[in-house]
N, C-alpha and C positions, 0 to 999 in steps of 0.2 A: 391366328395362324394354326393350321392343323398340325398335330404332332406326328412324327414318323410312325409311332406305335398305332395311333388311331388310324392313320392312312392304311397300314397293312391290314388292320382289322376290317376296314371297309372293303379293301380288295378281296379279302378272303370271303366275306359275306356275299360280295357281288359274284364271285366265281361259283359259290355254292348255289346261288339263285339261278345263274346261267345254266348250270348242270341240270337243274330241275325243269327247264323250259322244254317245250315240245321239239321234236326233231326238225320240223319245218318252221322256219322263222318267217314272219310276215312283215313286209316293209310298211312303215307308217306313211300316212299322207303328208305331203309337204306342208309346212306351216304357212299360214297366210300372212301377208304384210299388215301390220297395224294400221288402222284407219288414219291415225295422225302421224304416220311415219315421216321423219325428217331426213333430208338427204342433200345431195349436191348434183348439179348439172355442170359438166365440164364440156365446153364447146371449143375444140381445138382450133377451129377456124378463126376464133376471136383472140386466141392466145398469142402474145407477142414475145414470150420467153423472157420476161423481165425478172421472174423468180421472186417477185414481191411476196407471193404466197408462202414461199419457203421461210423467208425472214419472219413474216408475221406469225406463222405457225410455231416457230421456235420461241419467239417472244411470249406467245400466249401459253405455251406449255413448258416454259423454263428448260428448254433443251440447249445443251452446250454446242459451241461451234465444232465443226468437224474438219479434219485435215484430209485433203485429197491429193495424192501424188499422181501426176500425169507425165507423159513423155516430154511435154513442152515446159514443164515446171511444176512447182508445188503451190497449191492453193489452199486457203482457209475458207471454210464454209461455202464450198462449191460442190456439194455432194452429187454423185452420179447415180445414187440409188438410195432408197429408204434404209434405215438402219436403227440401231439402238439410240442414235442421237438425232435422227431425222425422220419425221413422220409423214412428210409430203415432199415430193420432188417433181420437177418438170424436166422432161428429157427431150432432146432434139434429135430427130431422125433426118438424115440427109442422103440425097441421091445425086450422083454425078457432080455437076457444077453448083448444085443447090441454089439456083438463081430465083426460082419461083416458089412462092409459098403454097403449100397444099397441092402440089403437082407431083405426079408419080415420076416423070422424067425430069432430071435436073432440078428437082424440087426439095423442099424441106417442110417438116411439120413438127408440131409439139404434142406431147402427151403427158398426162398427169398420173402419178402413181401415189395411191394412199389406200387406206382401208375402204373396201367396197360396201361394208355393212350389209352383208347378205341377208336376204329374207329368212333363209334357213341356214344359218352359219355352221360350217363344219367345225370351226374352232370351239364353238359352244358344245357341240355334240361330243367332241373328242376329249374335252377337259374333264378329268376325273374328280375334281374338287370344286367345280363351279366357279373357278377364277374368271372364266369367260362367261358372260351372261348377256342376254338380249333384252333390252328394256321393252316391256309390253306396250308402252304408250308411244314412245318415240322410235322404237325399233333400233336404236343405237346399240352397237355391240360394245359392252363395257369389259374392262380388265381390272381385276382387283389384285394388287401386289401382295396384300395381306393374306389372301387365300391361296396364292400361287405356291406350288411346291417345286417349280423349276423343271418339270418333266419334259417340257417343250413339245408335247403332243399337238398343241395348237399350231406350232410351226410346221409340223409335218402334214397336218390335216388341211391347212388353208390352200385352196386351189389357186389363189392369186399370189401366194408367197409373201403375205403381208406381215404377220407377227415376226418380230426380230428379237433375238435374245442378246443381251449386253454381256458378253463373255468377259469384257475387259474391266468390269466393275467388281468391287469387293463383295457387294450384295447384288448380284445380277438379277435382272427382271426382264419381262417381256415389254416391248414398246410397240404401240400401234395408235393410229388416229382414233379418237373417241368423239369426233365431231364437235369438239369444244363445248361439250354439254356443261362444263363447269362455268361457262360464261353466260349461260341463259338467265340465271338469277339476277344478273346485273343488266339485263335487257340487251345483251350482245349476242353474237352468233359465231359461226365458224370463222376463224381469223383469216383463213385463206381466201374465202369469198369476200370478206370485208375489205381486204387489202387489194384485191384484183382491180386494176384500173380500167379494164375493158369488159368486165362481166363474163370473162371466159369461164370463171368458176362462180356459180350462182347457188345460193342457199335457199331452202324453202321446204314446204311439204312435198313429198314425192308426187302426190296426186297433181299438185300445181305445176311441178317441174315437168311432168309428162304432158300436161296441156301445152306448156311452152315449147316442148319438143315438137308436138303435133302442129303447132302454129308455124314454126319455122319451116318444117318439112312441107307444109301446104303452099309455101311461097316459091315462086320460080327463082332460080339462081339469078342474081343481079337485081332483084326487086328491092327497092328502098323499104326499110322497116325501122323499128325502134328496138334496141336491145336493153333489157333491164340490167342493173348492176347491184351488187351487194346481196340483198335477199328479196324474194318475192313477197309482196305484202308490206314491205317496209317503206321508208322514205323514197320518193321518186328520184332515182339517180340515172335514169335511162338516157340514151343518146341515139342519134340517128346513124344508120349504117346500111349496108346492103347484104343480102343473104348470099351465102356461098352455095356451091353445089355439094350436098352432103352424100356420103355413101349410104346405101339403103339401110344398113343395120345401125340400131342404137345400142351400143355396147352396154351391158348391164341390165337390159330390159328382160332378157330371158336366160342369160347365162347362169348356171348353177341354181336354177329356180328363181332367178331375179335378184337384183341388188337395189340398194337405196342410193347408189351413186351411178349416174347415167353419163355416158360419153357420146358426144357427137363429133364426127370427123369428116 
């Protein structure tokens, strides 16, 4: 862990170096996505709102239950948003009578919130002590509690509002999804994708996930097809279904220079 005196020296040296730079700063080129980048595909049309992914994420990352107070009562472990205790959450959006799934009028839809693992992450650029780093092979954005000084620059820098600071802990830290990389050595993968019963959250290489997106988009709405579950390239857990009518945009494909988590809706 960096000492406060060391940190101030680093800041002073950085300020001195900045003063010596030319008057005109040049923007660097965006970083490319690693060839073997890992990520998630979330297809909201397949999500049934069961929240199994939330429970699995908490178990895999040793996260405590969270108390949520609502107007209709108090609930345990029914989080409405990500926090220092919740890295992944499913949110329901409703309109009118919300009778029809994925319809604008009188409909409802589900959305997933977690770290997007940006190709060129702002949290990594903003962190003064490299507590936030991007893996050069998998592209996963890591957080090191040992390097963190609690400045919360990553919280301010993230365009998706993902890193959360646990103010209520004696030794506070940043919390964010790290794509369950600690499970890879045991032959496992992201717990949210592993637990999803419909394949709404799918794990795999980003290149393969993009191919799966293109495959689904090429099919006309209502066409029978097969949806994979768990992870692409893993044991076959696919099932038969029909393709929904997708909105034209794949969220995460181009936003903020691209992310390793893609959303279909």
